[in-house]
C-alpha positions as CSV (number, residue, x, y, z in Angstrom):
1,M,6.1,-56.2,53.4
2,G,8.6,-58.4,55.0
3,M,11.4,-60.4,53.3
4,Q,9.9,-61.9,50.0
5,W,11.0,-65.5,48.3
6,V,11.2,-66.8,45.2
7,N,11.4,-70.4,44.0
8,H,14.5,-71.5,41.8
9,N,14.2,-75.1,40.7
10,G,11.9,-75.8,43.8
11,N,14.6,-74.3,46.4
12,I,12.7,-71.4,48.3
13,V,15.5,-68.7,48.3
14,S,15.1,-65.0,49.6
15,Y,14.8,-62.2,46.8
16,G,18.0,-60.8,47.7
17,G,19.5,-64.5,48.3
18,L,19.1,-65.5,44.5
19,I,22.1,-66.5,42.6
20,I,21.8,-66.0,38.9
21,S,25.0,-67.1,36.9
22,P,26.3,-64.2,34.3
23,S,25.5,-66.7,31.4
24,N,22.3,-67.3,32.3
25,R,20.4,-67.9,28.7
26,A,17.5,-66.0,30.1
27,F,19.6,-63.4,30.6
28,R,22.1,-63.6,27.6
29,Y,19.8,-64.4,24.7
30,G,15.9,-64.0,26.1
31,D,16.1,-68.1,25.6
32,G,13.0,-68.9,27.4
33,I,9.0,-68.6,28.1
34,F,7.0,-67.7,30.6
35,E,3.5,-67.5,32.3
36,S,1.5,-64.8,34.2
37,I,-0.8,-66.3,36.4
38,R,-3.4,-65.2,38.8
39,F,-3.3,-66.3,42.0
40,A,-6.6,-66.3,44.0
41,N,-7.9,-67.8,47.4
42,G,-4.6,-70.2,47.7
43,I,-4.9,-71.9,44.0
44,P,-3.3,-70.7,40.7
45,L,-6.2,-69.6,38.4
46,W,-6.6,-71.4,35.0
47,M,-3.7,-73.6,35.7
48,Q,-4.8,-76.2,33.3
49,F,-4.8,-73.6,30.3
50,H,-1.3,-72.5,31.3
51,W,0.0,-75.6,31.4
52,E,-1.1,-76.6,28.0
53,R,0.6,-73.4,26.5
54,L,3.6,-73.8,28.4
55,I,4.3,-77.2,26.9
56,K,3.4,-76.3,23.3
57,S,5.9,-73.2,23.7
58,L,8.7,-75.6,25.3
59,K,8.0,-78.1,22.1
60,V,8.9,-75.2,19.9
61,L,11.8,-73.9,21.9
62,Q,13.4,-77.4,21.9
63,I,13.8,-77.1,25.9
64,S,13.2,-80.1,27.6
65,V,12.3,-80.8,31.2
66,P,12.1,-83.9,33.8
67,E,8.8,-85.9,33.4
68,S,7.7,-84.8,37.2
69,W,7.4,-81.1,35.8
70,D,3.5,-81.6,35.1
71,E,0.7,-79.2,35.9
72,E,0.6,-80.7,39.2
73,F,4.2,-80.1,40.1
74,F,4.0,-76.2,39.0
75,T,0.6,-75.8,41.0
76,N,2.1,-77.3,44.3
77,Q,5.5,-75.3,43.7
78,I,3.3,-72.0,43.2
79,I,1.5,-73.2,46.3
80,L,4.3,-73.4,48.3
81,L,6.0,-70.0,47.4
82,C,2.7,-68.3,48.2
83,Q,2.6,-69.7,51.4
84,K,6.3,-68.8,52.1
85,N,5.3,-65.3,50.9
86,Q,1.9,-65.6,53.1
87,F,0.1,-64.5,49.8
88,I,-3.5,-65.6,49.6
89,N,-4.1,-63.5,46.5
90,A,-0.9,-62.6,44.1
91,R,0.6,-62.2,40.5
92,I,2.9,-65.1,39.8
93,R,5.7,-65.2,36.4
94,L,6.6,-68.7,36.2
95,N,10.0,-68.6,33.6
96,I,11.3,-71.6,32.1
97,F,14.8,-71.2,30.5
98,R,17.2,-73.1,29.0
99,Q,20.2,-73.9,31.2
100,D,23.5,-72.1,31.1
101,G,25.9,-73.1,28.0
102,G,27.1,-72.3,24.9
103,F,26.6,-68.9,22.9
104,Y,23.9,-68.9,20.5
105,K,23.9,-72.5,20.2
106,P,23.3,-74.4,23.3
107,E,25.4,-76.9,24.9
108,V,22.4,-78.5,26.6
109,N,18.8,-77.9,26.5
110,D,17.8,-78.8,29.5
111,G,15.1,-76.2,31.5
112,S,15.4,-74.5,34.5
113,F,12.7,-72.7,36.3
114,L,12.1,-69.3,38.9
115,I,8.8,-68.5,40.0
116,E,8.3,-65.2,41.5
117,A,5.3,-63.8,43.3
118,S,3.8,-60.2,44.3
119,P,0.7,-59.8,46.5
120,L,-2.9,-58.8,44.9
121,Q,-5.6,-57.2,47.1
122,H,-8.4,-59.1,45.7
123,P,-9.2,-62.7,44.3
124,Q,-11.8,-61.7,42.1
125,Y,-11.2,-59.6,38.6
126,Q,-11.8,-55.8,38.9
127,L,-12.9,-53.8,36.2
128,N,-10.7,-50.8,36.0
129,E,-13.0,-47.9,37.1
130,K,-11.2,-45.4,34.5
131,G,-11.1,-46.4,30.8
132,I,-7.6,-46.8,29.0
133,L,-6.3,-44.8,26.3
134,L,-4.9,-46.6,23.3
135,E,-2.0,-45.6,20.9
136,T,-0.9,-47.2,17.8
137,Y,2.4,-48.4,17.6
138,T,4.2,-48.7,13.9
139,Q,7.8,-48.5,14.1
140,I,8.0,-52.6,14.7
141,T,5.7,-55.0,13.7
142,K,5.0,-58.1,14.7
143,T,6.2,-61.3,12.3
144,K,3.6,-64.0,11.8
145,N,5.9,-67.0,12.7
146,I,6.3,-69.8,14.8
147,L,7.2,-67.6,17.8
148,S,4.5,-65.1,17.5
149,A,2.1,-67.0,19.9
150,L,4.4,-67.7,22.4
151,K,5.2,-65.5,25.6
152,T,9.0,-65.3,25.5
153,N,11.6,-63.7,27.5
154,N,12.6,-61.4,24.4
155,A,9.8,-58.8,24.6
156,L,11.5,-55.9,23.3
157,P,8.9,-54.8,20.9
158,N,6.3,-54.6,23.6
159,V,8.6,-52.6,25.7
160,M,9.2,-50.3,23.0
161,A,5.5,-49.8,22.2
162,A,4.6,-49.5,26.1
163,N,7.6,-46.8,26.1
164,Y,5.8,-45.1,23.0
165,A,2.6,-45.1,24.7
166,K,3.9,-43.4,27.8
167,S,5.8,-40.5,25.7
168,K,2.0,-39.9,24.2
169,N,0.2,-39.9,27.7
170,A,-1.6,-43.0,26.8
171,D,-1.9,-46.3,28.9
172,D,-1.1,-48.7,26.3
173,A,-0.2,-49.1,22.7
174,I,-1.6,-51.6,19.8
175,L,1.1,-53.8,17.8
176,L,0.3,-54.6,14.6
177,N,1.2,-57.5,12.2
178,D,3.5,-57.4,9.2
179,S,-0.2,-57.0,7.2
180,G,-0.6,-53.7,8.8
181,N,-3.4,-55.7,10.9
182,I,-4.7,-55.4,14.2
183,A,-1.9,-58.1,16.6
184,E,-2.1,-57.2,20.3
185,A,-1.7,-54.2,22.9
186,T,1.3,-54.4,24.9
187,S,0.3,-57.1,27.4
188,S,-3.1,-58.0,26.2
189,N,-5.1,-59.7,23.9
190,I,-7.9,-57.2,22.5
191,F,-11.4,-57.6,21.5
192,I,-13.7,-54.9,20.0
193,V,-17.6,-55.5,20.3
194,K,-19.9,-54.2,17.1
195,N,-23.9,-54.4,17.1
196,G,-23.3,-57.0,20.2
197,K,-21.1,-59.1,18.5
198,Y,-17.3,-59.8,19.7
199,Y,-14.4,-59.7,17.4
200,T,-10.8,-60.7,18.1
201,P,-7.5,-61.2,16.1
202,S,-6.9,-64.6,15.6
203,I,-3.5,-66.7,16.4
204,E,-2.7,-66.1,12.5
205,E,-2.7,-62.4,12.8
206,A,0.3,-62.9,14.8
207,C,-0.8,-62.3,18.6
208,V,0.3,-64.6,21.5
209,D,-2.0,-67.1,22.5
210,G,-3.3,-65.7,25.6
211,V,-4.7,-67.9,28.5
212,M,-7.7,-65.1,29.2
213,R,-8.5,-64.9,25.6
214,R,-8.8,-68.7,25.4
215,V,-11.0,-68.5,28.3
216,I,-13.4,-66.0,27.3
217,M,-13.8,-67.6,23.9
218,E,-14.6,-70.7,25.4
219,M,-17.2,-69.1,28.2
220,A,-18.8,-66.9,25.2
221,A,-19.2,-70.5,23.5
222,N,-20.9,-71.8,26.3
223,H,-23.4,-68.9,26.9
224,Q,-24.3,-68.4,23.7
225,I,-22.2,-65.3,22.9
226,Q,-21.2,-64.6,19.2
227,M,-17.6,-64.0,19.3
228,Y,-15.3,-64.5,16.4
229,D,-11.4,-64.5,15.7
230,C,-10.5,-62.9,12.5
231,A,-8.4,-60.5,10.7
232,L,-9.2,-56.8,12.4
233,S,-7.6,-53.6,11.0
234,L,-7.4,-50.3,12.5
235,N,-10.5,-49.2,10.9
236,D,-12.4,-51.5,12.8
237,L,-11.4,-49.6,16.1
238,F,-13.1,-46.8,15.2
239,D,-16.1,-48.9,13.8
240,A,-16.2,-50.5,17.3
241,D,-19.1,-49.7,19.9
242,E,-16.7,-50.9,22.7
243,I,-13.2,-52.1,23.0
244,F,-11.5,-54.1,26.3
245,L,-8.1,-56.1,26.4
246,T,-7.6,-59.3,28.3
247,N,-4.8,-60.9,30.1
248,A,-4.7,-63.6,32.5
249,I,-4.2,-61.1,35.8
250,C,-6.2,-58.2,35.0
251,G,-9.0,-60.7,33.4
252,M,-10.5,-57.5,31.2
253,K,-9.7,-53.5,31.1
254,W,-12.4,-51.3,29.0
255,V,-10.6,-49.0,26.8
256,L,-12.3,-45.5,27.0
257,G,-10.7,-43.7,23.7
258,F,-8.5,-44.8,20.5
259,K,-7.3,-41.4,18.9
260,E,-10.5,-39.5,18.9
261,K,-13.2,-42.1,19.1
262,R,-14.7,-42.6,22.4
263,Y,-16.2,-46.1,23.6
264,Y,-18.8,-47.4,25.9
265,H,-18.1,-50.5,28.4
266,Q,-21.5,-51.7,28.8
267,N,-21.1,-54.9,27.2
268,S,-17.3,-55.2,29.1
269,G,-18.9,-54.9,32.4
270,K,-21.2,-57.6,31.9
271,L,-18.7,-59.9,30.3
272,M,-16.3,-59.3,33.5
273,S,-19.1,-60.2,35.8
274,L,-19.7,-63.6,33.8
275,L,-16.2,-64.0,34.0
276,N,-15.6,-63.9,37.5
277,S,-19.2,-66.0,38.1
278,V,-17.5,-68.9,35.8
279,T,-13.9,-68.7,37.3
280,F,-15.3,-68.8,41.1
281,T,-18.6,-70.5,40.9
282,E,-18.8,-73.0,37.8
283,D,-17.1,-74.2,34.9
284,V,-15.7,-72.7,31.7
């Protein structure tokens, strides 16, 4: 790979040439939000859903952005960056953060952005050949509040949960909420399948309001698939026939095991095929 480029406030600069101030609030306080976006065949996927979540998140964090920063603007900024990097398929990270100034109390509420891209091999989502193994992380729980559904720059619980999973030779870990119910995995929403019906934690259970979660649920509703968002406990994992994880980059990942329990992935595979069909050939 040659020189890699990033997009900082509309200016495309080399990765090594990017200068971020030591007083950057994303660095100092995690004062910002981000979107992980799959870029396929020259366009960002599900951009409307990403933009709608961004707008909601910015309002919660009280970060102001110019009127010109709309869905079309960021779509074009992503495309320009990928063209500069010569990426047809890519993983995009769009980060919007409060501008420098102040300590905990900001001096201004204006936003800045940084877009990064890294190449992906395939445009379509690829179901993992080998199922993943899950552990449960219990040292930190997700608190149900106005931030719990957002993808903020402060992801320490997710980092610590992922590190814990690694120490247990697992691939991922489940985070619980302060009621002891399932919230999510470290970088994904979680679904279970039981007797042909699908279940996922509701937003009220402190999970991130995932874009792929929304895609899967709307797709299910439009294809007569029974899917419910509700409270789920760890016991529900032991009763499940299948478990899969979702995020905007991978689409879906099927789970092989949780503790001593082992799972199938027949329904997960069919749903992944439907996801690719819906994404690349039809509307949700």
